[in-house]
The first five atom37 places (N, CA, C, CB, O) and aatype in JSON, in Angstrom:
{
  "aatype": [20, 20, 20, 20, 20, 20, 20, 20, 20, 20, 20, 20, 20, 20, 20, 20, 20, 20, 20, 20, 20, 20, 20, 20, 20, 20, 20, 20, 20, 20, 20, 20, 20, 20, 20, 20, 20, 20, 20, 20, 20, 20, 20, 20, 20, 20, 20, 20, 20, 20, 20, 20, 20, 20, 20, 20, 20, 20, 20, 20, 20, 20, 20, 20, 20, 20, 20, 20, 20, 20, 20, 20, 20, 20, 20, 20, 20, 20, 20, 20, 20, 20, 20, 20, 20, 20, 20, 20, 20, 20, 20, 20, 20, 20, 20, 20, 20, 20, 20, 20, 20, 20, 20, 20, 20, 20, 20, 20, 20, 20, 20, 20, 20, 20, 20, 20, 20, 20, 20, 20, 20, 20, 20, 20, 20, 20, 20, 20, 20, 20, 20, 20, 20, 20, 20, 20, 20, 20],
  "atom_mask": [
    [1, 1, 1, 1, 1],
    [1, 1, 1, 1, 1],
    [1, 1, 1, 1, 1],
    [1, 1, 1, 1, 1],
    [1, 1, 1, 1, 1],
    [1, 1, 1, 1, 1],
    [1, 1, 1, 1, 1],
    [1, 1, 1, 1, 1],
    [1, 1, 1, 1, 1],
    [1, 1, 1, 1, 1],
    [1, 1, 1, 1, 1],
    [1, 1, 1, 1, 1],
    [1, 1, 1, 1, 1],
    [1, 1, 1, 1, 1],
    [1, 1, 1, 1, 1],
    [1, 1, 1, 1, 1],
    [1, 1, 1, 1, 1],
    [1, 1, 1, 1, 1],
    [1, 1, 1, 1, 1],
    [1, 1, 1, 1, 1],
    [1, 1, 1, 1, 1],
    [1, 1, 1, 1, 1],
    [1, 1, 1, 1, 1],
    [1, 1, 1, 1, 1],
    [1, 1, 1, 1, 1],
    [1, 1, 1, 1, 1],
    [1, 1, 1, 1, 1],
    [1, 1, 1, 1, 1],
    [1, 1, 1, 1, 1],
    [1, 1, 1, 1, 1],
    [1, 1, 1, 1, 1],
    [1, 1, 1, 1, 1],
    [1, 1, 1, 1, 1],
    [1, 1, 1, 1, 1],
    [1, 1, 1, 1, 1],
    [1, 1, 1, 1, 1],
    [1, 1, 1, 1, 1],
    [1, 1, 1, 1, 1],
    [1, 1, 1, 1, 1],
    [1, 1, 1, 1, 1],
    [1, 1, 1, 1, 1],
    [1, 1, 1, 1, 1],
    [1, 1, 1, 1, 1],
    [1, 1, 1, 1, 1],
    [1, 1, 1, 1, 1],
    [1, 1, 1, 1, 1],
    [1, 1, 1, 1, 1],
    [1, 1, 1, 1, 1],
    [1, 1, 1, 1, 1],
    [1, 1, 1, 1, 1],
    [1, 1, 1, 1, 1],
    [1, 1, 1, 1, 1],
    [1, 1, 1, 1, 1],
    [1, 1, 1, 1, 1],
    [1, 1, 1, 1, 1],
    [1, 1, 1, 1, 1],
    [1, 1, 1, 1, 1],
    [1, 1, 1, 1, 1],
    [1, 1, 1, 1, 1],
    [1, 1, 1, 1, 1],
    [1, 1, 1, 1, 1],
    [1, 1, 1, 1, 1],
    [1, 1, 1, 1, 1],
    [1, 1, 1, 1, 1],
    [1, 1, 1, 1, 1],
    [1, 1, 1, 1, 1],
    [1, 1, 1, 1, 1],
    [1, 1, 1, 1, 1],
    [1, 1, 1, 1, 1],
    [1, 1, 1, 1, 1],
    [1, 1, 1, 1, 1],
    [1, 1, 1, 1, 1],
    [1, 1, 1, 1, 1],
    [1, 1, 1, 1, 1],
    [1, 1, 1, 1, 1],
    [1, 1, 1, 1, 1],
    [1, 1, 1, 1, 1],
    [1, 1, 1, 1, 1],
    [1, 1, 1, 1, 1],
    [1, 1, 1, 1, 1],
    [1, 1, 1, 1, 1],
    [1, 1, 1, 1, 1],
    [1, 1, 1, 1, 1],
    [1, 1, 1, 1, 1],
    [1, 1, 1, 1, 1],
    [1, 1, 1, 1, 1],
    [1, 1, 1, 1, 1],
    [1, 1, 1, 1, 1],
    [1, 1, 1, 1, 1],
    [1, 1, 1, 1, 1],
    [1, 1, 1, 1, 1],
    [1, 1, 1, 1, 1],
    [1, 1, 1, 1, 1],
    [1, 1, 1, 1, 1],
    [1, 1, 1, 1, 1],
    [1, 1, 1, 1, 1],
    [1, 1, 1, 1, 1],
    [1, 1, 1, 1, 1],
    [1, 1, 1, 1, 1],
    [1, 1, 1, 1, 1],
    [1, 1, 1, 1, 1],
    [1, 1, 1, 1, 1],
    [1, 1, 1, 1, 1],
    [1, 1, 1, 1, 1],
    [1, 1, 1, 1, 1],
    [1, 1, 1, 1, 1],
    [1, 1, 1, 1, 1],
    [1, 1, 1, 1, 1],
    [1, 1, 1, 1, 1],
    [1, 1, 1, 1, 1],
    [1, 1, 1, 1, 1],
    [1, 1, 1, 1, 1],
    [1, 1, 1, 1, 1],
    [1, 1, 1, 1, 1],
    [1, 1, 1, 1, 1],
    [1, 1, 1, 1, 1],
    [1, 1, 1, 1, 1],
    [1, 1, 1, 1, 1],
    [1, 1, 1, 1, 1],
    [1, 1, 1, 1, 1],
    [1, 1, 1, 1, 1],
    [1, 1, 1, 1, 1],
    [1, 1, 1, 1, 1],
    [1, 1, 1, 1, 1],
    [1, 1, 1, 1, 1],
    [1, 1, 1, 1, 1],
    [1, 1, 1, 1, 1],
    [1, 1, 1, 1, 1],
    [1, 1, 1, 1, 1],
    [1, 1, 1, 1, 1],
    [1, 1, 1, 1, 1],
    [1, 1, 1, 1, 1],
    [1, 1, 1, 1, 1],
    [1, 1, 1, 1, 1],
    [1, 1, 1, 1, 1],
    [1, 1, 1, 1, 1],
    [1, 1, 1, 1, 1],
    [1, 1, 1, 1, 1]
  ],
  "atom_positions": [
    [[12.14, 0.19, 13.28], [11.62, 0.39, 11.52], [12.29, -0.45, 10.92], [11.9, 1.82, 10.66], [13.52, -0.42, 10.98]],
    [[11.66, -1.31, 10.27], [12.4, -1.87, 8.9], [12.05, -1.64, 7.51], [12.38, -3.2, 8.87], [10.9, -1.37, 7.18]],
    [[12.96, -1.72, 6.76], [12.39, -1.52, 5.28], [12.96, -2.14, 4.28], [12.41, -0.25, 4.84], [14.06, -2.56, 4.64]],
    [[12.64, -2.47, 2.81], [13.14, -3.33, 2.01], [12.96, -2.34, 0.65], [12.38, -4.83, 2.1], [11.93, -1.87, 0.16]],
    [[14.3, -2.23, 0.25], [14.18, -1.64, -1.31], [14.09, -2.45, -2.34], [15.26, -0.87, -1.72], [15.03, -3.25, -2.39]],
    [[13.12, -2.57, -3.39], [12.97, -3.68, -4.36], [12.57, -2.96, -5.46], [11.98, -4.83, -3.99], [11.84, -1.97, -5.32]],
    [[12.99, -3.38, -6.66], [12.59, -3.22, -7.98], [10.96, -2.95, -8.04], [13.04, -4.51, -8.78], [10.12, -3.71, -7.56]],
    [[10.71, -1.82, -8.69], [9.05, -1.77, -8.59], [8.54, -2.49, -9.83], [8.38, -0.14, -8.57], [8.26, -1.95, -10.9]],
    [[8.45, -3.91, -9.49], [7.71, -4.81, -10.77], [7.17, -5.81, -10.14], [8.65, -5.45, -11.99], [7.63, -6.33, -9.12]],
    [[5.95, -6.19, -10.85], [5.01, -7.02, -10.1], [5.34, -8.05, -9.66], [4.07, -7.32, -10.64], [4.68, -8.44, -8.69]],
    [[6.63, -9.05, -10.22], [7.05, -10.07, -9.69], [7.53, -10.1, -8.33], [7.82, -10.43, -10.39], [7.74, -11.13, -7.68]],
    [[7.74, -8.58, -7.87], [8.16, -8.37, -6.36], [7.23, -8.29, -5.32], [8.85, -7.23, -6.19], [7.61, -8.1, -4.17]],
    [[5.78, -8.44, -5.67], [4.51, -8.35, -4.73], [5.06, -9.41, -3.63], [2.86, -8.83, -5.55], [5.24, -8.94, -2.5]],
    [[5.36, -10.84, -3.84], [5.54, -11.98, -3.06], [6.71, -11.27, -2.12], [5.96, -13.45, -3.98], [6.45, -11.38, -0.93]],
    [[7.81, -10.64, -2.37], [8.63, -10.32, -1.61], [8.21, -9.1, -0.59], [9.67, -10.14, -2.37], [8.72, -9.02, 0.53]],
    [[7.41, -8.32, -1.0], [7.07, -7.29, -0.43], [6.14, -7.32, 0.99], [6.52, -6.65, -1.44], [6.12, -6.52, 1.93]],
    [[5.39, -8.57, 0.75], [4.36, -9.1, 1.29], [5.07, -10.18, 2.47], [3.41, -9.76, 0.1], [4.84, -10.19, 3.68]],
    [[5.92, -11.01, 1.77], [6.51, -11.59, 2.69], [7.16, -10.85, 3.93], [7.3, -12.25, 2.08], [6.67, -11.03, 5.05]],
    [[8.38, -9.93, 3.73], [8.9, -8.99, 4.42], [7.93, -8.12, 5.18], [9.66, -8.31, 3.6], [8.29, -7.93, 6.34]],
    [[6.71, -7.5, 4.79], [6.03, -7.1, 5.74], [5.26, -7.87, 6.48], [5.47, -6.32, 5.4], [4.97, -7.47, 7.61]],
    [[4.7, -9.25, 5.97], [4.27, -10.4, 7.02], [5.23, -10.83, 8.04], [3.91, -11.66, 6.3], [4.74, -11.3, 9.06]],
    [[6.59, -10.77, 7.95], [7.36, -11.28, 8.99], [7.38, -10.27, 9.83], [8.65, -11.75, 8.66], [7.35, -10.69, 10.99]],
    [[7.43, -8.92, 9.77], [7.4, -7.94, 10.86], [5.72, -8.07, 11.43], [7.88, -6.24, 10.21], [5.55, -8.18, 12.64]],
    [[4.92, -8.07, 10.81], [3.74, -8.36, 11.46], [3.54, -9.59, 12.34], [2.88, -8.39, 10.55], [2.67, -9.69, 13.21]],
    [[4.38, -10.44, 12.02], [4.22, -11.61, 13.03], [5.2, -11.36, 14.1], [4.47, -13.07, 12.39], [4.77, -11.84, 15.15]],
    [[6.34, -10.81, 14.24], [6.67, -10.44, 15.39], [5.87, -9.49, 16.44], [7.7, -10.0, 15.12], [6.11, -9.42, 17.64]],
    [[4.84, -8.76, 15.7], [4.0, -8.09, 16.39], [2.71, -8.52, 16.79], [3.9, -7.15, 15.87], [1.82, -7.81, 17.25]],
    [[2.68, -9.9, 16.53], [1.29, -10.39, 17.03], [0.34, -10.15, 16.43], [0.92, -10.04, 18.11], [-0.71, -10.35, 17.05]],
    [[0.17, -9.55, 14.8], [-0.9, -9.0, 14.34], [-1.92, -10.19, 14.46], [-0.68, -8.39, 12.93], [-1.62, -11.33, 14.8]],
    [[-3.0, -9.8, 14.17], [-4.35, -10.65, 14.08], [-4.34, -11.32, 12.71], [-5.78, -9.69, 14.24], [-3.6, -10.81, 11.87]],
    [[-5.03, -12.36, 12.37], [-4.61, -13.14, 11.01], [-5.82, -11.93, 10.06], [-5.1, -15.44, 10.99], [-5.58, -11.69, 8.88]],
    [[-6.95, -11.32, 10.7], [-7.86, -10.71, 9.78], [-6.92, -9.22, 9.45], [-9.55, -10.49, 10.56], [-6.94, -8.84, 8.28]],
    [[-6.31, -8.57, 10.25], [-5.25, -7.34, 10.23], [-4.59, -7.78, 9.03], [-4.15, -7.15, 11.61], [-4.66, -7.15, 7.97]],
    [[-3.91, -8.91, 9.19], [-2.59, -9.33, 8.48], [-3.22, -9.48, 6.96], [-1.81, -10.9, 9.17], [-2.73, -8.74, 6.12]],
    [[-4.18, -10.3, 6.59], [-5.18, -10.49, 5.6], [-5.58, -8.95, 5.0], [-6.49, -11.31, 6.3], [-5.36, -8.79, 3.8]],
    [[-6.07, -7.98, 5.64], [-6.29, -6.79, 4.71], [-5.33, -5.96, 4.32], [-7.1, -6.0, 5.15], [-5.43, -5.29, 3.29]],
    [[-3.88, -5.92, 5.45], [-2.68, -5.65, 4.72], [-2.17, -6.2, 3.86], [-1.9, -5.58, 5.23], [-1.37, -5.53, 3.2]],
    [[-2.37, -7.6, 3.5], [-1.75, -8.09, 2.51], [-2.85, -7.76, 1.26], [-1.36, -9.63, 2.81], [-2.36, -7.8, 0.13]],
    [[-3.94, -7.52, 1.33], [-4.81, -6.94, 0.17], [-4.22, -5.34, -0.26], [-6.56, -6.86, 0.77], [-4.26, -5.05, -1.46]],
    [[-3.88, -4.72, 0.34], [-3.18, -3.31, 0.57], [-2.51, -2.96, -0.2], [-2.47, -3.09, 1.53], [-2.59, -2.02, -0.98]],
    [[-1.27, -4.25, 0.07], [0.15, -4.39, -0.18], [-0.03, -4.62, -1.67], [0.97, -5.61, 0.69], [0.55, -3.83, -2.42]],
    [[-0.73, -5.57, -2.16], [-1.21, -6.47, -3.5], [-1.49, -4.86, -4.22], [-2.97, -7.86, -3.27], [-0.58, -4.41, -4.92]],
    [[-2.59, -4.14, -4.04], [-3.33, -2.8, -4.51], [-2.09, -1.81, -4.58], [-4.62, -2.21, -3.34], [-1.73, -1.36, -5.67]],
    [[-1.54, -1.53, -3.53], [-0.62, -0.21, -3.62], [0.52, -0.38, -4.31], [-0.17, 0.32, -2.32], [0.93, 0.5, -5.07]],
    [[1.23, -1.66, -4.09], [2.29, -1.88, -4.56], [1.96, -2.66, -6.06], [3.1, -2.61, -3.47], [2.99, -2.85, -6.71]],
    [[1.4, -2.88, -6.37], [1.06, -3.39, -7.59], [0.65, -2.25, -8.84], [-0.09, -4.34, -7.27], [0.67, -2.39, -10.06]],
    [[0.18, -0.74, -7.75], [-0.06, 0.35, -8.86], [1.41, 0.62, -9.04], [-1.05, 1.81, -8.41], [1.78, 0.63, -10.22]],
    [[2.36, 0.85, -8.11], [3.7, 1.38, -8.26], [4.48, 0.94, -9.39], [4.44, 1.11, -7.14], [5.32, 1.6, -10.0]],
    [[3.98, -0.73, -9.71], [4.92, -1.35, -10.34], [4.02, -1.35, -11.88], [5.38, -2.87, -9.53], [4.58, -1.53, -12.97]],
    [[3.03, -1.2, -11.76], [2.48, -0.83, -13.27], [2.47, 0.51, -13.6], [1.06, -1.24, -13.52], [2.44, 0.83, -14.79]],
    [[2.49, 1.37, -12.69], [2.09, 2.93, -13.43], [3.42, 4.06, -12.95], [0.23, 3.66, -12.66], [3.6, 5.1, -13.58]],
    [[4.31, 3.67, -11.7], [4.65, 4.72, -11.56], [6.24, 4.76, -12.42], [4.51, 4.99, -10.06], [6.75, 5.83, -12.07]],
    [[6.93, 4.23, -13.12], [7.91, 4.64, -14.02], [7.65, 4.14, -15.43], [9.21, 4.21, -13.54], [6.96, 3.13, -15.49]],
    [[8.09, 4.66, -16.56], [8.2, 4.59, -17.4], [8.62, 2.75, -17.88], [8.92, 5.72, -17.51], [9.5, 2.19, -17.23]],
    [[8.11, 2.21, -18.68], [8.74, 0.53, -18.75], [9.79, 0.46, -19.15], [8.13, -0.48, -19.57], [10.37, -0.57, -18.79]],
    [[10.41, 1.18, -19.83], [11.93, 0.46, -20.22], [12.45, 1.98, -19.56], [12.45, -0.05, -22.38], [13.15, 2.53, -20.41]],
    [[12.34, 2.77, -18.39], [12.98, 2.95, -17.45], [13.19, 2.14, -16.12], [12.65, 3.86, -17.32], [14.3, 1.99, -15.61]],
    [[12.19, 1.71, -15.68], [12.35, 1.02, -14.53], [12.51, 2.03, -13.23], [13.56, 0.1, -14.75], [12.51, 3.25, -13.35]],
    [[12.62, 1.41, -12.06], [12.8, 2.25, -10.75], [12.76, 1.1, -9.91], [11.63, 3.48, -10.37], [12.59, -0.1, -10.16]],
    [[12.97, 1.82, -8.73], [12.82, 1.17, -7.27], [11.83, 1.49, -6.52], [13.81, 1.41, -6.44], [11.34, 2.52, -6.96]],
    [[11.13, 1.03, -5.36], [10.29, 1.21, -4.34], [10.83, 1.09, -3.28], [9.34, 0.52, -4.34], [11.53, 0.09, -3.2]],
    [[10.79, 1.9, -2.15], [10.73, 1.39, -0.62], [9.52, 1.37, 0.21], [11.58, 2.16, 0.17], [8.74, 2.32, 0.21]],
    [[9.32, 0.1, 1.05], [8.44, 0.05, 1.77], [9.02, -0.39, 3.27], [7.49, -0.77, 1.11], [9.66, -1.37, 3.66]],
    [[8.38, 1.04, 4.09], [9.0, 1.22, 5.45], [7.87, 0.29, 6.3], [9.13, 3.02, 5.98], [6.69, 0.45, 5.97]],
    [[8.18, -0.7, 7.41], [7.19, -0.8, 8.35], [7.52, -0.49, 9.94], [6.72, -2.14, 8.19], [8.51, -0.96, 10.51]],
    [[6.5, 0.42, 10.61], [7.2, 1.01, 11.88], [5.74, 0.49, 12.73], [7.71, 3.06, 11.86], [4.63, 0.18, 12.31]],
    [[6.23, 0.53, 13.83], [5.08, 0.1, 14.97], [5.33, 1.03, 15.69], [5.1, -1.3, 15.78], [6.44, 1.57, 15.69]],
    [[4.2, 1.45, 16.55], [3.9, 2.16, 17.52], [4.62, 1.65, 18.94], [2.47, 2.19, 17.5], [4.89, 0.46, 19.11]],
    [[4.87, 2.56, 19.84], [5.41, 2.2, 21.16], [5.13, 0.98, 21.86], [5.09, 3.09, 21.98], [5.91, 0.19, 22.39]],
    [[3.67, 0.98, 21.75], [2.97, -0.18, 22.43], [3.02, -1.28, 21.37], [1.4, 0.18, 22.91], [2.92, -2.42, 21.82]],
    [[3.15, -1.15, 19.98], [2.58, -2.1, 19.01], [1.36, -2.56, 18.91], [3.12, -3.04, 19.04], [1.13, -3.72, 18.57]],
    [[0.23, -1.5, 19.26], [-1.19, -1.77, 18.92], [-1.27, -1.07, 17.36], [-2.34, -1.04, 20.17], [-2.38, -0.93, 16.84]],
    [[-0.41, -0.76, 16.86], [-0.81, -0.37, 15.23], [0.47, -0.24, 14.5], [-1.68, 1.15, 15.02], [1.53, 0.04, 15.06]],
    [[0.31, -0.49, 13.01], [1.42, -0.61, 12.15], [1.49, 0.57, 11.3], [1.36, -1.83, 11.36], [0.37, 0.98, 10.99]],
    [[2.42, 1.2, 10.86], [2.2, 2.42, 9.91], [3.49, 1.7, 8.7], [2.63, 4.36, 10.86], [4.7, 1.54, 8.88]],
    [[2.58, 1.38, 7.44], [3.63, 1.01, 6.22], [3.25, 2.17, 4.91], [3.33, -0.89, 5.61], [2.28, 2.6, 4.3]],
    [[4.66, 2.32, 4.97], [5.11, 3.53, 3.94], [5.37, 3.22, 2.74], [6.26, 4.24, 4.27], [6.38, 2.52, 2.72]],
    [[4.85, 3.44, 1.42], [5.4, 3.11, 0.3], [5.93, 4.24, -0.54], [4.52, 2.39, -0.34], [5.16, 5.18, -0.73]],
    [[7.13, 4.3, -1.06], [7.75, 5.34, -1.39], [8.54, 5.13, -3.21], [8.82, 5.52, -0.03], [9.37, 4.26, -3.49]],
    [[8.19, 5.8, -3.85], [8.76, 5.57, -5.23], [9.41, 7.24, -5.49], [7.36, 4.96, -6.52], [9.36, 8.23, -4.76]],
    [[9.94, 7.04, -6.7], [10.43, 8.47, -7.38], [9.68, 8.5, -8.24], [11.82, 8.72, -7.93], [10.06, 9.37, -9.03]],
    [[8.48, 7.87, -8.68], [8.11, 7.97, -10.19], [7.15, 8.91, -10.15], [7.59, 6.67, -10.93], [7.13, 9.59, -9.13]],
    [[6.04, 9.21, -11.32], [5.49, 10.03, -11.62], [4.57, 10.58, -10.44], [5.01, 9.66, -12.69], [3.81, 9.88, -9.77]],
    [[4.76, 11.88, -10.32], [3.73, 12.22, -8.94], [2.3, 11.67, -9.3], [3.54, 14.09, -8.57], [1.83, 11.87, -10.42]],
    [[1.62, 10.97, -8.33], [0.06, 10.51, -8.4], [-0.4, 10.3, -7.13], [-0.23, 9.18, -9.19], [0.06, 9.41, -6.41]],
    [[-1.37, 11.15, -6.74], [-2.15, 10.86, -5.42], [-3.33, 10.25, -5.69], [-2.48, 12.05, -4.61], [-4.32, 10.78, -6.19]],
    [[-3.16, 8.81, -5.26], [-4.76, 7.76, -5.75], [-5.49, 8.21, -4.64], [-4.73, 5.68, -5.76], [-6.5, 7.52, -4.54]],
    [[-5.41, 9.21, -3.62], [-6.5, 9.25, -2.62], [-7.29, 10.68, -3.32], [-5.85, 9.4, -0.77], [-8.22, 11.14, -2.67]],
    [[-6.86, 11.49, -4.85], [-7.61, 12.24, -4.7], [-8.95, 11.8, -5.92], [-6.81, 13.54, -4.74], [-9.78, 12.55, -6.44]],
    [[-8.79, 10.61, -6.05], [-9.67, 10.19, -6.81], [-11.12, 10.0, -6.25], [-9.17, 9.11, -7.28], [-11.24, 9.85, -5.04]],
    [[-12.0, 10.01, -6.89], [-13.46, 10.16, -5.79], [-13.84, 8.83, -5.98], [-14.93, 11.37, -6.22], [-13.83, 8.18, -7.02]],
    [[-14.28, 8.36, -4.41], [-14.84, 6.75, -4.62], [-15.74, 6.26, -5.62], [-15.54, 6.31, -3.52], [-16.42, 6.96, -6.37]],
    [[-15.7, 5.04, -5.59], [-16.45, 4.69, -7.08], [-17.67, 4.52, -6.15], [-15.89, 3.11, -8.25], [-17.56, 4.52, -4.92]],
    [[-18.66, 4.4, -6.71], [-20.22, 4.4, -6.47], [-20.55, 2.71, -6.32], [-21.16, 5.22, -7.96], [-21.05, 2.04, -7.22]],
    [[-20.17, 2.21, -5.03], [-20.34, 0.55, -5.26], [-21.77, 0.64, -5.05], [-19.46, -0.67, -4.12], [-22.07, -0.34, -4.37]],
    [[-22.75, 1.32, -5.28], [-24.22, 0.48, -5.31], [-24.76, -0.14, -6.67], [-25.43, 1.5, -4.85], [-25.68, -0.96, -6.77]],
    [[-23.91, 0.48, -7.86], [-24.06, 0.51, -9.13], [-23.19, -0.78, -9.31], [-23.67, 1.89, -9.85], [-22.25, -1.13, -8.6]],
    [[-23.84, -1.58, -10.72], [-23.02, -2.8, -11.27], [-21.95, -2.26, -11.99], [-23.81, -3.79, -12.21], [-21.9, -1.18, -12.57]],
    [[-20.85, -3.39, -11.85], [-19.65, -3.12, -12.2], [-19.35, -2.43, -13.71], [-19.03, -4.33, -12.03], [-18.42, -1.73, -14.11]],
    [[-20.61, -2.98, -14.38], [-20.67, -2.12, -15.6], [-21.13, -0.84, -15.83], [-21.26, -2.65, -16.36], [-21.2, -0.27, -16.93]],
    [[-21.44, -0.39, -14.71], [-22.14, 0.97, -14.64], [-21.14, 1.8, -14.1], [-23.48, 1.02, -13.76], [-20.82, 2.94, -14.45]],
    [[-20.75, 1.17, -13.33], [-19.58, 1.88, -12.39], [-18.21, 2.03, -12.98], [-19.32, 1.05, -11.07], [-17.36, 2.38, -12.17]],
    [[-17.84, 1.86, -14.09], [-16.55, 2.28, -14.8], [-15.45, 1.31, -14.27], [-16.15, 3.89, -14.49], [-15.6, 0.6, -13.27]],
    [[-14.32, 1.36, -15.04], [-12.76, 1.27, -14.77], [-12.31, 1.99, -13.54], [-11.95, 1.87, -15.95], [-12.79, 3.11, -13.39]],
    [[-11.53, 1.57, -12.7], [-10.48, 1.77, -11.9], [-11.31, 2.13, -10.62], [-9.4, 2.86, -12.45], [-12.52, 2.11, -10.38]],
    [[-10.35, 2.42, -9.98], [-10.97, 2.93, -8.2], [-11.18, 2.5, -7.04], [-12.0, 3.25, -8.03], [-11.1, 3.1, -5.97]],
    [[-11.54, 1.15, -7.31], [-11.94, 0.02, -6.34], [-10.97, -0.68, -5.85], [-12.77, -0.9, -6.86], [-11.39, -1.69, -5.28]],
    [[-9.62, -0.53, -5.85], [-8.81, -0.98, -5.33], [-8.44, 0.03, -4.13], [-7.93, -1.32, -6.26], [-8.12, -0.35, -3.0]],
    [[-8.52, 1.22, -4.5], [-7.74, 2.08, -3.36], [-9.03, 2.22, -2.73], [-6.82, 3.64, -3.77], [-8.9, 2.43, -1.53]],
    [[-10.3, 2.19, -3.14], [-11.42, 2.2, -2.09], [-11.51, 1.19, -0.97], [-12.64, 2.08, -2.75], [-11.96, 1.43, 0.15]],
    [[-11.0, -0.08, -1.43], [-10.79, -0.98, -0.4], [-9.98, -0.69, 0.43], [-10.5, -2.04, -0.72], [-10.24, -0.52, 1.62]],
    [[-8.87, -0.59, -0.09], [-7.46, 0.37, 1.04], [-8.06, 0.89, 2.13], [-6.6, 1.92, 0.34], [-7.95, 0.57, 3.31]],
    [[-8.95, 2.05, 1.41], [-9.38, 3.03, 2.49], [-10.22, 2.68, 3.38], [-9.9, 4.09, 2.04], [-10.21, 3.22, 4.49]],
    [[-11.17, 1.65, 3.04], [-11.98, 1.26, 4.19], [-11.54, 0.03, 4.61], [-13.4, 1.21, 3.94], [-12.47, -0.67, 5.02]],
    [[-10.52, -0.45, 4.65], [-10.12, -1.15, 5.44], [-8.73, -0.94, 6.21], [-10.22, -2.12, 4.85], [-8.26, -1.76, 7.01]],
    [[-8.22, 0.18, 5.89], [-7.06, 0.78, 6.95], [-7.82, 1.75, 7.61], [-5.62, 1.52, 6.28], [-8.85, 2.21, 7.12]],
    [[-7.24, 2.18, 9.02], [-7.61, 2.75, 9.75], [-6.61, 4.26, 9.7], [-7.7, 1.85, 10.85], [-6.33, 5.04, 10.61]],
    [[-6.35, 4.27, 8.66], [-5.63, 5.61, 8.03], [-4.89, 5.74, 6.73], [-4.65, 6.01, 8.9], [-4.12, 4.81, 6.51]],
    [[-4.95, 6.57, 5.91], [-4.42, 6.48, 4.51], [-4.02, 7.73, 4.36], [-5.38, 6.03, 3.39], [-4.75, 8.65, 4.75]],
    [[-2.85, 7.97, 3.8], [-2.5, 9.45, 3.74], [-1.31, 9.26, 2.71], [-2.05, 10.22, 5.32], [-0.49, 8.35, 2.59]],
    [[-1.51, 10.56, 1.95], [-0.32, 10.74, 0.41], [0.25, 12.06, 0.34], [-1.12, 10.58, -1.29], [-0.46, 13.03, 0.62]],
    [[1.58, 12.2, -0.05], [1.92, 13.31, 0.12], [3.4, 13.11, -1.25], [2.19, 13.63, 1.96], [3.97, 12.04, -1.43]],
    [[3.63, 14.08, -1.83], [4.46, 14.2, -2.72], [5.68, 15.05, -2.27], [3.81, 14.66, -3.79], [5.38, 16.24, -2.11]],
    [[6.98, 14.74, -2.03], [7.6, 15.17, -0.83], [9.11, 14.9, -1.76], [7.19, 14.17, 0.83], [9.42, 13.73, -1.94]],
    [[10.02, 15.98, -2.34], [11.62, 15.62, -2.35], [11.67, 15.08, -3.52], [12.25, 14.62, -1.22], [12.81, 14.86, -3.92]],
    [[10.67, 14.72, -4.33], [10.63, 14.31, -5.75], [10.17, 12.62, -5.52], [12.3, 14.61, -6.6], [10.35, 11.66, -6.28]],
    [[9.66, 12.67, -4.46], [9.26, 11.12, -4.21], [7.61, 11.28, -3.59], [10.51, 10.25, -2.86], [7.07, 12.2, -2.98]],
    [[7.05, 9.86, -4.07], [5.6, 9.62, -3.77], [5.85, 8.72, -2.43], [4.67, 8.8, -5.1], [6.59, 7.76, -2.23]],
    [[5.03, 9.37, -1.69], [5.04, 8.47, -0.22], [3.19, 8.32, -0.03], [6.02, 9.64, 1.48], [2.38, 9.21, -0.3]],
    [[2.95, 7.25, 0.39], [1.93, 6.94, 0.76], [1.89, 5.93, 1.98], [1.38, 6.59, -0.29], [2.36, 4.79, 1.95]],
    [[1.1, 6.66, 3.32], [1.31, 5.56, 4.38], [-0.32, 5.2, 4.44], [2.13, 6.15, 6.03], [-1.31, 5.76, 3.98]],
    [[-0.12, 4.0, 5.23], [-1.17, 3.34, 5.48], [-0.78, 2.82, 7.07], [-1.45, 2.22, 4.29], [0.28, 2.49, 7.59]],
    [[-2.01, 2.9, 7.5], [-1.87, 2.94, 9.29], [-3.13, 1.71, 9.51], [-2.4, 4.96, 10.26], [-4.17, 1.75, 8.86]],
    [[-2.89, 0.86, 10.32], [-3.61, -0.19, 10.84], [-3.6, -0.81, 12.2], [-3.37, -1.03, 10.15], [-2.6, -1.29, 12.74]],
    [[-4.74, -0.76, 12.69], [-4.4, -1.22, 14.13], [-4.35, -2.83, 14.35], [-5.52, -0.61, 15.15], [-5.19, -3.52, 13.78]],
    [[-3.47, -3.36, 15.09], [-3.37, -4.81, 14.7], [-4.35, -5.55, 15.2], [-2.2, -5.43, 15.08], [-4.53, -6.62, 14.6]],
    [[-5.28, -5.27, 16.42], [-6.55, -6.34, 16.62], [-6.35, -7.47, 17.46], [-6.98, -6.99, 15.32], [-7.02, -8.5, 17.56]],
    [[-5.08, -7.05, 18.2], [-5.21, -8.35, 18.91], [-6.35, -8.96, 19.96], [-4.13, -8.36, 19.55], [-6.22, -10.1, 20.42]]
  ]
}
């Protein structure tokens, strides 16, 4: 297990992505899986940076990367002490509608749910905890 703690700020997305990618490279992750994980990081960490904390207060986020014993999958956990928010409770957008008809929001988490092999959320001990699991696809 490896983890990083960073300020929950948009300008930290590259640092988080670089950290996760360094672990993925050690695990010989496929390029396709890495690209899908990078999109998920952008969406999930971006949401933490924009919405978890009041702008004047700020706060941190912890990102943890764990692989299973045989390194065939990776679990990435995003943790913050911001406002409780479960992005999985929102209904999936109707992707058969045009962007104008569909309304704003929800598409990013929808993409994460469709490209990851598992996504789960819990609020525990004052923390939002969102886990994504991805098979590495060698």
